[in-house]
Steps between C-alpha positions, in 0.01 A plus 500: 500500500559526125436128470140549617435797270315392188593658169242633254564189288411271790198705612369497143535121479331449838210732414448328165507157665232604750287644218537188285431264791189685615356495149590132460301417814210725395456342156529150649239551770169429325631243244686322782192470722291377207765245399535376858122467537478311172773254601371456856128471436444369148571175321520533124668344200856627471527614863843338537616683187376837629664434837829412331493809277440728800791351692732465199694823572613348831694223327600665171823700482391866534682582176271258316195671647639837395562373147142372473376841617715666234350274231145563620507860628786661309421765237526231234351229723177311445304715747733796544492598132119525503504684831750754370317540168158573649582661835859622466589311818826311515628274777843419362785722628259684730436493875154355429675202345710463816177498703352239266808278525498528879127423512544187289783374721316578825154382388546133599597595856192718537266237354641226722458704818138587418421145387624352827280744689198410288553129556515562876163679510224299671253431219230448762485876557441564133242221477314639801482843338382341176213321676392835644463640150829682452630516145844387388637853460361609836651192670838563341525864607350461849634159607771359274695818432538603868609146589770489233620856574815372682592291195443793265713726717777241524489445125519873432805547720676193358423620147633845589823351638539276195446797269769699679751223429405432138797510264513243218160554337529876540840545337402270214167667432568869569880522512695709753406862427595763761198671652257286301557128563808490725348358817692411816634161381601647164671793671691254720607306192611827336708597802687170486599574140656844552836587659483587872135403514544261794379748763184585312438133426532417869253774595247374245556145619429601860189691394374194311561264793342732757198570280440130433548411867251758625254405226502138619476603865221741415310232309505271803409776747215648295364158410481401867343833591232474233436134590436595864264777393307264272470243781397777743793437740 
């Protein structure tokens, strides 16, 4: 039974990972929907460039993304220095930085899921509402948003699962600080570096696999459930 008993170190890492992942999804929600809508519904100069920049974290080594975040958002970074000077807020070496790194890495997955849902919406429904005098904002919140709800939900769960597994960008940007930035993947890495840490590493590995598995299963189940409700089945 001792194998299944989590230590305070492991509970702390799991709790921090859940906190970081939830915040990563929260801060990605509105920008992600706006970005998906822009890419799905608008044609503009530089659209391919914007699309590529949004999806760049998917193909870049996570360490590179973390290094860019350090340059931009660190206390001496281009943006981070001004933020710290005028607000006292710092992302580097702080759990907020871990949430930011996770959000950046998960953002493309969220945007893609919402964009696919937007592209699948029957534009005839929106056009019919427009001919009846409905405004763009009213149409979006009463027709478009409910129809893309399954995609938003799927994107949120995928982003949450991706945030739970984030390692490279996090350790580069905010280091591996116990109780502050040591999330589940970083705790697993730490356990592999200490003597007799194999048991703890295995427990954290199992937790990571089970959490990711249920997140993917939950995304599929909830998406289907919401889709049936939207269709009135």
